[in-house]
SERO-4910 file (N, C-alpha, C, O; in steps of 0.05 Angstrom, whole numbers):
BEGIN
 pado doro    nc1    nc2    nc3   cac1   cac2   cac3    cc1    cc2    cc3    oc1    oc2    oc3
  Met    A   1155  -1185    663   1152  -1197    636   1151  -1227    638   1160  -1239    658
  Asp    A   1140  -1239    617   1137  -1268    616   1164  -1282    612   1181  -1271    597
  Phe    A   1169  -1304    624   1193  -1318    621   1187  -1349    623   1167  -1357    633
  Val    A   1206  -1364    614   1203  -1393    615   1225  -1403    635   1249  -1397    632
  Gln    A   1217  -1418    654   1236  -1428    674   1245  -1457    666   1229  -1475    660
  Ser    A   1271  -1461    666   1280  -1488    660   1272  -1508    681   1269  -1500    704
  Pro    A   1267  -1533    673   1259  -1553    693   1281  -1558    712   1305  -1555    706
  Asp    A   1273  -1567    736   1293  -1574    756   1300  -1603    752   1286  -1621    761
  Trp    A   1323  -1609    739   1331  -1636    734   1342  -1647    760   1357  -1634    775
  Pro    A   1335  -1672    767   1347  -1684    791   1377  -1688    790   1388  -1693    768
  Val    A   1389  -1685    811   1418  -1689    812   1424  -1718    810   1412  -1734    825
  Ala    A   1442  -1725    791   1449  -1754    788   1468  -1762    809   1485  -1746    817
  Pro    A   1466  -1787    819   1486  -1797    838   1514  -1799    824   1516  -1800    800
  Gln    A   1534  -1800    841   1560  -1801    830   1565  -1827    814   1560  -1849    824
  Gly    A   1573  -1824    790   1579  -1845    772   1554  -1854    756   1556  -1872    739
  Ala    A   1531  -1841    760   1507  -1848    745   1502  -1827    723   1515  -1806    723
  Leu    A   1483  -1833    705   1477  -1815    683   1459  -1792    693   1440  -1797    708
  Ala    A   1465  -1769    684   1448  -1746    691   1421  -1750    678   1419  -1759    655
  Ala    A   1399  -1742    691   1372  -1746    680   1368  -1731    655   1351  -1739    638
  Asn    A   1382  -1708    651   1378  -1692    628   1400  -1696    607   1404  -1679    590
  Ser    A   1415  -1718    609   1435  -1723    590   1423  -1737    565   1402  -1748    566
  Ala    A   1438  -1735    543   1429  -1746    518   1427  -1777    520   1410  -1789    509
  Ala    A   1446  -1788    536   1446  -1817    538   1420  -1826    553   1407  -1845    545
  Ala    A   1413  -1811    574   1389  -1819    590   1363  -1815    573   1344  -1830    576
  Arg    A   1363  -1795    557   1339  -1788    542   1336  -1806    517   1314  -1815    510
  Tyr    A   1357  -1812    504   1356  -1826    479   1367  -1855    480   1367  -1869    459
  Gly    A   1375  -1864    503   1382  -1892    506   1410  -1899    497   1416  -1923    498
  Gly    A   1426  -1881    488   1453  -1889    478   1472  -1890    501   1466  -1883    524
  Ala    A   1496  -1898    495   1516  -1900    516   1527  -1872    522   1531  -1855    505
  Ala    A   1533  -1867    549   1543  -1841    556   1572  -1838    547   1588  -1856    551
  Pro    A   1578  -1816    535   1606  -1812    528   1624  -1809    552   1617  -1797    572
  Val    A   1648  -1821    549   1667  -1820    572   1685  -1795    569   1699  -1793    549
  Pro    A   1683  -1777    588   1701  -1753    585   1730  -1761    588   1737  -1779    603
  Pro    A   1748  -1747    574   1776  -1752    577   1786  -1745    605   1777  -1726    617
  Ser    A   1805  -1761    615   1816  -1756    641   1834  -1732    640   1849  -1729    621
  Val    A   1835  -1717    661   1851  -1694    662   1877  -1702    677   1877  -1711    700
  Gly    A   1899  -1698    665   1925  -1704    677   1932  -1733    679   1951  -1739    692
  Arg    A   1917  -1751    667   1923  -1779    667   1923  -1789    639   1916  -1775    620
  Ala    A   1930  -1814    636   1930  -1827    609   1902  -1831    600   1884  -1833    617
  Ala    A   1898  -1832    575   1871  -1837    564   1860  -1864    572   1875  -1883    573
  Pro    A   1834  -1866    577   1823  -1891    586   1825  -1912    563   1827  -1905    540
  Pro    A   1823  -1937    571   1826  -1958    549   1802  -1955    530   1780  -1947    537
  Ala    A   1809  -1963    504   1788  -1961    484   1766  -1982    489   1772  -2004    497
  Thr    A   1742  -1974    483   1720  -1993    487   1707  -1999    460   1715  -1987    440
  Ala    A   1689  -2018    459   1676  -2025    433   1661  -2001    422   1649  -1985    436
  Ala    A   1662  -1999    395   1650  -1977    382   1619  -1979    385   1607  -2000    383
  Ala    A   1607  -1955    390   1578  -1955    393   1565  -1962    365   1577  -1956    344
  Ala    A   1541  -1974    366   1527  -1981    341   1519  -1955    327   1511  -1935    340
  Pro    A   1520  -1955    300   1513  -1930    286   1483  -1925    288   1467  -1944    291
  Pro    A   1475  -1900    286   1446  -1894    289   1431  -1905    265   1443  -1909    244
  Pro    A   1405  -1911    269   1390  -1922    246   1388  -1902    223   1389  -1878    227
  Ser    A   1386  -1914    199   1384  -1896    176   1358  -1881    175   1338  -1890    186
  Tyr    A   1360  -1858    162   1336  -1840    161   1314  -1851    142   1320  -1860    120
  Arg    A   1289  -1851    152   1267  -1860    135   1247  -1837    134   1237  -1827    154
  Pro    A   1241  -1827    110   1223  -1804    108   1195  -1813    116   1187  -1836    113
  Pro    A   1179  -1795    128   1152  -1802    136   1135  -1809    112   1139  -1799     89
  Ala    A   1116  -1827    117   1097  -1835     96   1080  -1812     87   1072  -1795    103
  Ala    A   1073  -1811     61   1055  -1790     50   1028  -1791     64   1019  -1812     72
  Ala    A   1015  -1768     66    989  -1767     80    968  -1783     65    950  -1794     77
  Gly    A    970  -1783     37    950  -1797     22    954  -1826     20    937  -1840     10
  Gly    A    977  -1836     29    982  -1865     26    992  -1872     -1    996  -1854    -18
  Thr    A    996  -1898     -5   1005  -1906    -32    987  -1928    -42    970  -1938    -27
  Gly    A    990  -1934    -67    975  -1957    -79    946  -1950    -80    938  -1929    -90
  Ala    A    929  -1970    -70    901  -1966    -72    889  -1944    -54    867  -1935    -58
  His    A    906  -1936    -34    896  -1916    -15    902  -1887    -25    893  -1868    -12
  Arg    A    916  -1884    -47    922  -1858    -56    897  -1845    -69    883  -1858    -85
  Arg    A    892  -1821    -62    868  -1807    -71    872  -1798   -100    891  -1784   -107
  Thr    A    853  -1806   -118    855  -1799   -145    838  -1775   -151    817  -1771   -138
  Pro    A    845  -1758   -170    829  -1734   -176    802  -1742   -187    799  -1764   -199
  Pro    A    782  -1726   -183    754  -1732   -192    754  -1732   -223    770  -1720   -236
  Ile    A    734  -1747   -233    730  -1749   -262    716  -1724   -271    695  -1717   -259
  Pro    A    726  -1710   -292    712  -1685   -301    690  -1693   -321    693  -1710   -338
  Val    A    667  -1681   -316    643  -1685   -333    633  -1659   -343    627  -1641   -327
  Lys    A    631  -1656   -369    622  -1631   -381    592  -1632   -386    582  -1651   -399
  Ile    A    577  -1612   -376    548  -1610   -378    542  -1583   -390    553  -1563   -382
  Leu    A    523  -1583   -410    514  -1557   -421    488  -1549   -407    471  -1565   -400
  Val    A    485  -1523   -404    460  -1511   -394    451  -1493   -417    462  -1471   -421
  Ala    A    430  -1502   -430    421  -1488   -455    392  -1479   -452    380  -1484   -432
  Gly    A    383  -1466   -472    355  -1457   -472    352  -1430   -487    371  -1419   -498
  Gly    A    328  -1420   -487    322  -1394   -500    334  -1370   -485    349  -1372   -466
  Phe    A    328  -1347   -496    338  -1322   -484    321  -1315   -460    297  -1315   -460
  Gly    A    336  -1309   -438    323  -1300   -414    308  -1320   -398    289  -1313   -383
  Val    A    315  -1347   -401    300  -1368   -387    314  -1374   -359    302  -1389   -344
  Gly    A    337  -1364   -354    351  -1369   -328    375  -1386   -329    382  -1398   -309
  Lys    A    390  -1387   -353    413  -1404   -354    436  -1393   -338    449  -1408   -323
  Thr    A    441  -1367   -339    462  -1355   -323    457  -1357   -293    475  -1361   -277
  Thr    A    431  -1354   -285    423  -1358   -258    428  -1386   -248    437  -1391   -226
  Thr    A    422  -1405   -265    425  -1434   -259    454  -1440   -253    460  -1452   -233
  Val    A    472  -1431   -271    501  -1436   -267    511  -1423   -242    526  -1435   -226
  Gly    A    503  -1398   -237    513  -1383   -214    501  -1394   -188    514  -1392   -167
  Ala    A    478  -1407   -188    466  -1417   -163    481  -1442   -153    482  -1446   -129
  Ile    A    493  -1458   -170    505  -1483   -164    535  -1483   -163    547  -1500   -150
  Ser    A    548  -1464   -177    577  -1464   -180    591  -1460   -153    583  -1442   -137
  Glu    A    611  -1476   -148    627  -1473   -123    649  -1452   -126    663  -1445   -107
  Ile    A    652  -1442   -150    672  -1420   -155    655  -1396   -166    632  -1399   -174
  Val    A    668  -1373   -165    655  -1349   -177    652  -1355   -207    671  -1358   -221
  Pro    A    627  -1357   -216    623  -1364   -244    634  -1344   -264    633  -1320   -259
  Leu    A    644  -1354   -286    653  -1337   -308    629  -1331   -325    617  -1349   -337
  Thr    A    623  -1305   -328    600  -1297   -344    610  -1276   -365    630  -1262   -361
  Thr    A    595  -1275   -386    600  -1256   -408    577  -1239   -412    566  -1237   -435
  Glu    A    567  -1226   -391    543  -1210   -392    550  -1182   -404    570  -1170   -397
  Ala    A    533  -1173   -422    535  -1146   -434    509  -1132   -431    488  -1145   -431
  Glu    A    510  -1106   -428    486  -1090   -425    469  -1091   -450    480  -1088   -473
  Met    A    443  -1094   -446    425  -1093   -469    420  -1064   -477    415  -1047   -460
  Thr    A    420  -1059   -502    417  -1032   -513    391  -1030   -530    377  -1050   -534
  Ile    A    386  -1007   -540    362  -1003   -556    364  -1017   -583    345  -1021   -597
  Ala    A    389  -1025   -590    393  -1039   -614    381  -1067   -613    375  -1080   -634
  Gly    A    377  -1077   -589    365  -1104   -586    335  -1104   -584    323  -1126   -580
  Ile    A    323  -1081   -585    293  -1080   -584    281  -1094   -608    288  -1088   -631
  Gly    A    264  -1113   -603    251  -1128   -625    267  -1152   -633    258  -1170   -647
  Val    A    293  -1154   -623    310  -1177   -630    312  -1196   -605    308  -1220   -607
  Asp    A    320  -1183   -582    322  -1198   -557    298  -1192   -540    296  -1169   -529
  Asp    A    280  -1211   -536    256  -1206   -520    256  -1224   -496    250  -1248   -498
  Pro    A    262  -1213   -473    263  -1229   -449    236  -1236   -436    234  -1251   -417
  Gly    A    215  -1226   -448    188  -1232   -437    178  -1209   -420    194  -1192   -410
  Gln    A    152  -1208   -416    140  -1186   -400    146  -1189   -370    147  -1168   -357
  Arg    A    150  -1213   -360    154  -1216   -332    184  -1211   -323    190  -1211   -300
  Ser    A    201  -1207   -343    230  -1205   -336    239  -1176   -335    230  -1159   -351
  Asp    A    256  -1170   -315    268  -1144   -314    298  -1146   -322    315  -1131   -312
  Lys    A    304  -1164   -340    332  -1170   -349    342  -1146   -363    329  -1135   -381
  Thr    A    367  -1137   -356    380  -1115   -368    407  -1122   -383    418  -1106   -398
  Thr    A    416  -1148   -378    440  -1156   -391    434  -1183   -405    414  -1196   -400
  Thr    A    453  -1190   -422    450  -1215   -437    478  -1228   -441    498  -1214   -443
  Thr    A    478  -1255   -443    503  -1270   -447    511  -1268   -476    494  -1274   -493
  Val    A    535  -1260   -482    544  -1257   -509    565  -1278   -517    574  -1279   -540
  Ala    A    572  -1295   -499    591  -1317   -506    583  -1343   -491    573  -1361   -503
  Met    A    588  -1344   -465    581  -1367   -450    583  -1361   -420    593  -1340   -412
  Asp    A    572  -1379   -404    576  -1378   -375    591  -1404   -367    589  -1425   -380
  Phe    A    607  -1402   -346    623  -1425   -337    623  -1427   -307    626  -1407   -293
  Gly    A    618  -1452   -297    620  -1456   -269    627  -1486   -264    626  -1502   -283
  Cys    A    632  -1494   -239    638  -1522   -234    627  -1528   -206    624  -1510   -189
  Val    A    622  -1554   -202    611  -1563   -176    621  -1592   -172    620  -1608   -191
  Thr    A    631  -1598   -148    640  -1625   -142    618  -1641   -131    606  -1634   -110
  Ile    A    611  -1663   -144    590  -1681   -134    599  -1697   -111    586  -1699    -90
  Asp    A    622  -1710   -114    635  -1725    -93    665  -1728   -100    674  -1714   -118
  Arg    A    679  -1745    -85    708  -1747    -91    715  -1757   -118    737  -1752   -127
  Ser    A    697  -1771   -131    702  -1784   -157    690  -1768   -180    696  -1776   -203
  Leu    A    675  -1747   -176    661  -1735   -199    659  -1705   -195    652  -1696   -173
  Lys    A    665  -1690   -216    663  -1662   -216    651  -1651   -242    659  -1659   -264
  Leu    A    631  -1635   -239    616  -1625   -262    628  -1598   -271    632  -1580   -254
  Tyr    A    631  -1595   -297    639  -1569   -308    615  -1560   -325    608  -1573   -345
  Leu    A    603  -1538   -318    578  -1528   -330    585  -1505   -350    600  -1487   -344
  Phe    A    574  -1508   -374    577  -1489   -395    550  -1479   -403    534  -1494   -414
  Gly    A    544  -1453   -398    519  -1442   -405    521  -1429   -433    539  -1413   -438
  Thr    A    503  -1436   -452    503  -1427   -478    488  -1400   -480    470  -1394   -464
  Pro    A    495  -1384   -499    478  -1360   -504    452  -1368   -516    450  -1387   -531
  Gly    A    431  -1352   -510    405  -1360   -519    395  -1347   -545    376  -1357   -557
  Gln    A    409  -1326   -554    399  -1313   -579    406  -1330   -603    427  -1344   -604
  Ala    A    389  -1329   -623    394  -1345   -647    419  -1336   -662    432  -1353   -676
  Arg    A    427  -1311   -660    451  -1302   -674    477  -1313   -664    498  -1312   -677
  Phe    A    475  -1324   -640    499  -1338   -628    498  -1368   -630    513  -1382   -617
  Gly    A    480  -1378   -647    477  -1407   -650    501  -1421   -660    505  -1445   -655
  Phe    A    519  -1407   -675    543  -1419   -686    561  -1429   -664    578  -1445   -669
  Met    A    558  -1418   -639    577  -1426   -618    569  -1453   -605    585  -1465   -591
  Trp    A    544  -1462   -609    534  -1485   -596    550  -1510   -603    554  -1528   -587
  Glu    A    558  -1512   -628    574  -1536   -636    599  -1538   -621    607  -1560   -612
  Asp    A    613  -1516   -617    638  -1516   -602    634  -1523   -572    649  -1538   -560
  Leu    A    613  -1510   -561    608  -1514   -533    599  -1542   -527    603  -1552   -505
  Ala    A    586  -1555   -546    575  -1582   -542    596  -1603   -545    591  -1626   -538
  Arg    A    620  -1596   -556    641  -1617   -562    651  -1627   -534    660  -1611   -517
  Gly    A    649  -1653   -530    658  -1667   -506    639  -1666   -484    646  -1675   -462
  Ala    A    615  -1657   -488    594  -1656   -467    582  -1683   -465    579  -1697   -485
  Leu    A    573  -1691   -441    561  -1718   -437    530  -1714   -434    516  -1734   -436
  Gly    A    520  -1690   -430    492  -1685   -427    485  -1656   -426    504  -1639   -426
  Ala    A    460  -1649   -426    452  -1622   -426    426  -1619   -409    409  -1636   -408
  Leu    A    424  -1595   -396    400  -1586   -383    388  -1564   -400    399  -1542   -402
  Val    A    365  -1570   -412    351  -1549   -428    332  -1534   -409    312  -1545   -400
  Val    A    338  -1509   -404    322  -1493   -387    299  -1481   -403    303  -1470   -425
  Ala    A    274  -1482   -393    251  -1473   -407    234  -1455   -389    233  -1459   -365
  Asp    A    221  -1435   -401    201  -1418   -388    175  -1427   -398    169  -1426   -422
  Ser    A    157  -1437   -379    132  -1448   -387    114  -1427   -401     95  -1434   -415
  Ala    A    120  -1401   -396    104  -1380   -409    114  -1373   -437    100  -1359   -452
  Arg    A    138  -1382   -444    150  -1377   -470    163  -1402   -481    188  -1403   -485
  Leu    A    147  -1422   -487    157  -1448   -495    169  -1446   -523    186  -1462   -530
  Asp    A    161  -1427   -540    172  -1425   -567    202  -1422   -568    216  -1432   -586
  Asp    A    213  -1408   -546    242  -1404   -545    258  -1429   -539    282  -1430   -543
  Cys    A    243  -1451   -531    256  -1475   -523    260  -1495   -548    276  -1513   -546
  Tyr    A    245  -1490   -568    246  -1510   -592    274  -1511   -604    283  -1534   -609
  Pro    A    288  -1489   -609    315  -1493   -622    334  -1510   -606    350  -1525   -617
  Ala    A    334  -1507   -578    352  -1523   -562    345  -1552   -563    363  -1569   -565
  Ile    A    320  -1559   -562    312  -1587   -563    318  -1600   -590    326  -1623   -591
  Asp    A    314  -1584   -611    320  -1594   -638    350  -1599   -641    358  -1619   -653
  Phe    A    366  -1580   -629    395  -1583   -631    405  -1609   -618    420  -1624   -630
  Phe    A    396  -1614   -593    406  -1638   -579    394  -1664   -591    407  -1685   -589
  Glu    A    370  -1663   -602    360  -1687   -615    376  -1694   -640    382  -1718   -645
  Arg    A    384  -1674   -655    400  -1679   -679    428  -1689   -671    439  -1707   -684
  Ala    A    439  -1676   -650    466  -1684   -641    467  -1710   -626    488  -1722   -623
  Gly    A    443  -1721   -618    444  -1747   -604    454  -1745   -576    464  -1765   -565
  Leu    A    453  -1721   -564    464  -1717   -537    441  -1719   -517    420  -1707   -520
  Pro    A    445  -1736   -496    424  -1739   -475    418  -1711   -463    436  -1695   -456
  Phe    A    393  -1706   -459    386  -1680   -447    361  -1683   -430    345  -1702   -433
  Val    A    358  -1664   -412    335  -1663   -394    322  -1635   -396    337  -1616   -398
  Val    A    297  -1633   -397    283  -1608   -399    276  -1599   -370    260  -1612   -357
  Gly    A    287  -1577   -362    280  -1566   -335    264  -1541   -338    274  -1521   -348
  Val    A    240  -1542   -329    221  -1519   -330    226  -1501   -306    220  -1509   -284
  Asn    A    236  -1477   -311    242  -1458   -290    217  -1446   -279    202  -1434   -295
  Ala    A    213  -1448   -254    189  -1437   -240    192  -1408   -233    201  -1401   -211
  Phe    A    186  -1390   -252    188  -1362   -246    167  -1354   -226    144  -1361   -229
  Asp    A    175  -1339   -206    157  -1330   -184    146  -1355   -170    125  -1353   -157
  Gly    A    160  -1378   -171    151  -1401   -157    128  -1416   -169    117  -1434   -156
  Gln    A    120  -1410   -192     97  -1423   -206    101  -1427   -234    117  -1413   -246
  Leu    A     86  -1444   -247     87  -1449   -275     62  -1440   -289     40  -1441   -278
  Ala    A     66  -1430   -314     43  -1422   -329     27  -1445   -340      3  -1443   -344
  His    A     40  -1467   -343     26  -1493   -351     38  -1516   -336     61  -1515   -328
  Asp    A     22  -1537   -331     32  -1560   -317     51  -1576   -335     53  -1571   -359
  Leu    A     65  -1595   -323     87  -1610   -337     76  -1626   -361     88  -1629   -381
  Asn    A     52  -1638   -357     40  -1653   -378     34  -1636   -403     40  -1645   -425
  Ala    A     24  -1612   -398     18  -1594   -420     44  -1585   -434     46  -1582   -458
  Val    A     65  -1581   -418     91  -1572   -429    103  -1595   -446    113  -1590   -467
  Arg    A    101  -1621   -437    111  -1643   -453     96  -1645   -479    108  -1651   -500
  Trp    A     71  -1641   -478     55  -1643   -504     63  -1620   -522     67  -1624   -546
  Ala    A     66  -1596   -511     73  -1572   -529    100  -1575   -540    105  -1566   -563
  Leu    A    119  -1587   -526    147  -1590   -536    150  -1615   -553    170  -1618   -567
  Ala    A    130  -1632   -553    130  -1656   -570    155  -1674   -564    169  -1683   -582
  Ile    A    160  -1678   -538    183  -1694   -530    171  -1721   -518    151  -1721   -505
  Gly    A    185  -1742   -524    176  -1769   -516    179  -1774   -486    191  -1757   -471
  Glu    A    168  -1796   -477    169  -1802   -449    198  -1809   -440    204  -1809   -416
  His    A    215  -1816   -459    243  -1822   -452    259  -1798   -444    281  -1800   -433
  Val    A    248  -1774   -449    263  -1749   -442    252  -1740   -415    228  -1734   -413
  Pro    A    268  -1739   -394    259  -1729   -369    250  -1700   -369    264  -1683   -381
  Leu    A    229  -1694   -356    218  -1666   -354    214  -1660   -324    198  -1673   -311
  Val    A    229  -1641   -315    228  -1634   -286    222  -1604   -282    228  -1588   -300
  Gln    A    211  -1598   -259    208  -1571   -251    229  -1563   -231    235  -1579   -213
  Phe    A    241  -1540   -233    262  -1532   -215    262  -1502   -213    250  -1488   -229
  Asp    A    276  -1491   -193    279  -1462   -189    309  -1456   -193    326  -1465   -179
  Ala    A    314  -1440   -214    342  -1433   -221    356  -1417   -200    381  -1414   -201
  Arg    A    342  -1405   -181    354  -1390   -160    362  -1407   -136    378  -1398   -120
  Asp    A    352  -1431   -134    357  -1448   -111    378  -1469   -116    376  -1485   -135
  Arg    A    399  -1469   -100    421  -1487   -105    412  -1517   -104    421  -1533   -121
  Leu    A    397  -1524    -85    389  -1552    -82    371  -1560   -105    373  -1583   -115
  Ser    A    353  -1542   -113    335  -1549   -137    353  -1552   -162    348  -1571   -177
  Val    A    372  -1536   -166    390  -1539   -189    406  -1565   -188    410  -1578   -209
  Arg    A    414  -1572   -164    429  -1596   -160    412  -1621   -168    422  -1639   -181
  Asp    A    387  -1621   -159    370  -1643   -165    365  -1646   -196    364  -1668   -207
  Ala    A    362  -1624   -209    360  -1624   -239    385  -1635   -252    382  -1651   -271
  Leu    A    408  -1627   -243    433  -1637   -255    437  -1667   -249    448  -1681   -266
  Leu    A    428  -1676   -227    431  -1704   -220    414  -1721   -241    422  -1743   -248
  Val    A    391  -1710   -249    375  -1725   -269    390  -1726   -295    390  -1746   -309
  Val    A    404  -1703   -302    421  -1703   -326    443  -1724   -325    448  -1738   -344
  Leu    A    457  -1726   -301    477  -1746   -297    466  -1775   -301    479  -1792   -313
  Asp    A    442  -1780   -290    430  -1806   -291    424  -1813   -321    428  -1836   -329
  Arg    A    415  -1793   -335    409  -1797   -364    434  -1803   -379    434  -1821   -396
  Ala    A    455  -1788   -374    481  -1793   -387    493  -1820   -380    505  -1833   -397
  Leu    A    489  -1829   -355    500  -1854   -346    485  -1876   -361    497  -1895   -371
  Asp    A    459  -1875   -363    442  -1894   -378    452  -1897   -406    454  -1919   -417
  Arg    A    458  -1874   -419    468  -1875   -447    495  -1889   -449    500  -1904   -468
  Ala    A    512  -1882   -429    539  -1894   -430    538  -1925   -426    553  -1940   -439
  Ile    A    520  -1934   -409    517  -1963   -403    506  -1977   -428    514  -1999   -435
  Arg    A    487  -1964   -442    475  -1976   -465    496  -1978   -488    498  -1998   -502
  Asp    A    512  -1956   -491    533  -1956   -511    553  -1977   -506    563  -1990   -525
  Lys    A    561  -1981   -481    581  -2001   -474    571  -2030   -480    586  -2047   -489
  Arg    A    545  -2034   -476    535  -2061   -481    531  -2067   -511    530  -2090   -519
  Ala    A    527  -2046   -526    522  -2049   -555    548  -2059   -570    547  -2063   -594
***
C-alpha cells in the first residue's frame, strides 16, 4: 500500500538547535527545557510577542482597483408576427432564454399569419427575455415583444426604461413592420430596423425596404441573420451606438 515516509532530519550537534525544531524553522528562540533534579535555570528576557494577525487582501483590491458591476441596459426586440424575434433573443442570450411560447391552434387561423415560408407552430403570448454581457462595464437585457396586434397593450410596459430597440422585419412581409416603427417613433425611442434574411436572402434590397417603410436616413437599416450569434451581436451594437448618440445629444442640450 502507499505510504508517506517522514524526511530524515539531520542530527543536531550537542547544544545546537534541531533542524526540525520550531525555533529553527520559524526563527524564534528555542525553549529551554526544565532541568531534571536541579534548580530552575535563571530567568531570561521575555521573548518578543508574535506579530499581530493581518487578514489577506481581497482578490479584487480596494479603491479604484475594485471591480464594479456592469451597467444594465434594457433593449427591446420588436416587430411583426413570425419575423424572428424569439430566434434573435435565443441566438445571442448567454443564459437559457425565458420564452412564453404557446402552441398555435385552429382558433388563430386568419388571425396569426406567419407567412407562406414559415413552418412556425408556436407563438409568443407575453415576452421573451435574455441577456448578454458586452464587456466588464456593460450588460444588455433583451426583452422580446409579442408580435400580434392583440398583445399591443403590453408594449408600453415592456418599453419602460428601455434605451433602444431592434425592430426585426421580414422583407417579404413589410406590412407587419409598420406598427412597431410607428410605436417607437411616437415614443421617441431610438431604434434600428434589422431585416432578417430568411433562407440567407432578402426579397427586396435595403434601399427598397427603406423606401417602403418610409424611414429617414437617420434610422439605421441593417441586414442580419436571426439564427447567427455574431450577426445578432452586430445588429445590437448598432442599437447601442444609436442609443449612445441620443444620450450624448440629450446631455449637451
